[in-house]
C-alpha positions in Angstrom: -21.7 -84.1 -79.3 -25.1 -82.6 -80.1 -25.3 -79.1 -81.6 -27.1 -76.2 -80.1 -30.8 -76.3 -80.8 -31.9 -73.4 -83.0 -35.0 -71.5 -81.9 -37.6 -70.5 -84.4 -38.2 -66.7 -84.8 -41.4 -67.0 -82.8 -39.6 -68.9 -80.0 -36.9 -66.2 -79.9 -39.4 -63.4 -79.8 -41.3 -65.1 -77.0 -38.2 -65.6 -75.0 -37.1 -62.0 -75.5 -40.5 -60.6 -74.5 -40.8 -62.9 -71.4 -37.3 -61.8 -70.4 -38.1 -58.2 -70.9 -41.3 -58.5 -68.8 -39.4 -60.1 -66.0 -36.8 -57.3 -66.2 -39.5 -54.7 -66.1 -41.0 -56.2 -63.0 -37.6 -56.5 -61.3 -35.8 -53.3 -62.5 -38.5 -51.0 -63.8 -38.1 -49.2 -67.1 -34.3 -49.1 -66.7 -34.3 -52.9 -67.2 -35.7 -52.6 -70.7 -32.4 -52.1 -72.4 -31.2 -54.3 -75.3 -28.0 -55.4 -73.7 -29.6 -56.5 -70.4 -32.5 -58.2 -72.0 -30.2 -60.0 -74.5 -27.8 -61.1 -71.8 -30.6 -62.4 -69.5 -32.2 -64.2 -72.4 -28.9 -65.8 -73.4 -29.1 -64.3 -76.8 -26.8 -61.9 -78.7 -27.5 -58.2 -78.9 -27.8 -58.7 -82.7 -30.5 -61.3 -82.4 -32.6 -58.9 -80.4 -32.1 -56.1 -82.9 -32.9 -58.6 -85.7 -36.3 -59.4 -84.2 -37.3 -55.9 -83.0 -35.1 -53.4 -84.8 -34.4 -51.3 -81.6 -35.0 -51.1 -77.9 -38.1 -49.0 -78.8 -39.4 -51.7 -81.0 -38.9 -54.3 -78.2 -40.7 -52.0 -75.7 -43.6 -51.5 -78.2 -43.9 -55.2 -78.7 -43.8 -55.8 -75.0 -46.4 -53.2 -74.3 -48.7 -54.7 -76.9 -48.2 -58.2 -75.6 -48.8 -57.1 -72.0 -51.9 -55.2 -73.0 -53.3 -58.1 -74.9 -52.5 -60.5 -72.0 -54.1 -58.2 -69.5 -57.3 -57.8 -71.6 -57.5 -61.5 -72.2 -57.2 -62.2 -68.5 -59.9 -59.6 -67.7 -62.2 -61.2 -70.3 -61.7 -64.6 -68.8 -62.3 -63.2 -65.3 -65.5 -61.4 -66.3 -66.8 -64.5 -68.0 -66.1 -66.4 -64.8 -68.5 -64.0 -63.1 -66.1 -62.8 -60.4 -67.2 -59.9 -58.2 -66.6 -56.3 -59.2 -64.3 -55.9 -56.1 -62.2 -58.9 -57.1 -62.1 -57.6 -60.7 -60.8 -54.2 -59.5 -58.3 -56.0 -57.3 -57.0 -57.9 -60.3 -56.8 -54.8 -62.4 -54.8 -53.0 -59.7 -52.5 -56.0 -59.3 -51.8 -56.3 -63.0 -51.2 -52.6 -63.6 -49.1 -52.0 -60.5 -47.2 -55.2 -59.6 -46.9 -56.5 -63.1 -45.1 -53.4 -64.3 -47.7 -52.7 -66.9 -48.6 -49.3 -65.4 -45.0 -48.2 -65.7 -44.8 -49.4 -69.3 -48.1 -47.6 -70.1 -46.7 -44.4 -68.5 -43.5 -44.7 -70.5 -45.5 -45.0 -73.7 -47.6 -42.0 -72.8 -44.6 -39.9 -72.0 -42.8 -41.0 -75.2 -45.9 -40.4 -77.3 -48.5 -43.0 -78.0 -48.5 -44.5 -81.5 -50.9 -47.2 -82.7 -49.2 -50.3 -83.9 -50.3 -53.0 -86.2 -51.6 -55.5 -83.6 -53.8 -52.9 -81.8 -56.8 -54.0 -83.9 -56.9 -57.3 -82.0 -56.5 -55.5 -78.7 -59.3 -53.1 -79.6 -61.6 -56.1 -80.5 -60.8 -57.8 -77.2 -61.4 -54.6 -75.3 -64.8 -54.2 -77.0 -65.6 -57.7 -75.8 -64.5 -56.7 -72.3 -66.7 -53.6 -72.4 -69.8 -55.6 -73.3 -69.2 -58.2 -70.6 -68.3 -55.5 -68.0 -71.5 -53.6 -68.8 -73.6 -56.6 -68.1 -71.7 -57.6 -64.9 -71.7 -54.1 -63.5 -75.3 -53.5 -64.7 -74.3 -50.1 -66.1 -77.0 -48.5 -68.3 -74.9 -46.6 -70.9 -71.7 -47.3 -72.6 -70.5 -43.8 -71.8 -70.9 -44.4 -68.1 -69.1 -47.7 -68.5 -66.2 -46.0 -70.3 -66.0 -43.5 -67.5 -65.9 -46.2 -64.8 -63.2 -48.1 -66.7 -61.2 -44.9 -67.2 -61.4 -44.1 -63.5 -60.3 -47.6 -62.3 -57.6 -47.9 -64.9 -56.2 -44.4 -64.2 -56.2 -45.1 -60.5 -54.5 -48.4 -61.0 -51.9 -47.0 -63.4 -51.2 -44.1 -61.1 -50.9 -46.5 -58.2 -48.5 -48.6 -60.2 -46.3 -45.6 -61.0 -46.3 -43.6 -57.8 -48.2 -45.8 -55.3 -45.3 -46.6 -53.1 -44.2 -43.0 -52.8 -47.8 -41.8 -52.1 -48.5 -44.5 -49.6 -45.3 -43.6 -47.7 -46.1 -39.9 -47.8 -49.7 -40.6 -46.6 -48.5 -42.9 -43.9 -51.0 -45.6 -45.0 -50.8 -49.1 -43.5 -50.4 -52.2 -45.7 -54.0 -53.2 -44.7 -55.4 -49.8 -45.8 -53.5 -50.1 -49.1 -54.7 -53.6 -49.7 -58.3 -52.4 -49.3 -57.9 -49.5 -51.8 -59.1 -51.4 -54.9 -62.2 -52.6 -53.1 -62.8 -49.1 -51.8 -62.6 -47.7 -55.3 -65.1 -50.3 -56.5 -67.5 -49.5 -53.7 -67.3 -45.8 -54.5 -68.1 -46.5 -58.2 -71.1 -48.7 -57.2 -72.6 -46.0 -54.9 
């Protein structure tokens, strides 16, 4: 009988972070507890603690991974020369449906701390800024930063409270689906 295959540390961390991301999408921030993530990943609680030190360490690592993935996806999208409206739609989808907005909000409430891998995120983000400035034909970096802050803030806010606000406003699904394009059009005018 063959023994159980041992995962490398990198494979275990990847499995844990993928499981945590799935639980975040399905259960919100409540899903990011060590016991639930470990159980869903088929690992022991001790294994998760070994790799991340605590639930906070796991959430920090997840946030950094999701941020890096988002920025890489946006860089690829910008290099593919997609329209600004499509780009805004992709940002809204990633920050609202992917759970990233809620995770960013949690980090903001908890108190943001820069972690070791943020240098790579910052480098990718600078690349994104340069490409975005060309695509949107924005004259100054300051204007570009304001545009990105506006779109990201709207997308994160939508990801956190969008369902509640949409319900309170009585908006149709069609109107909600048009929101990212509307924001983009307002920026361009």
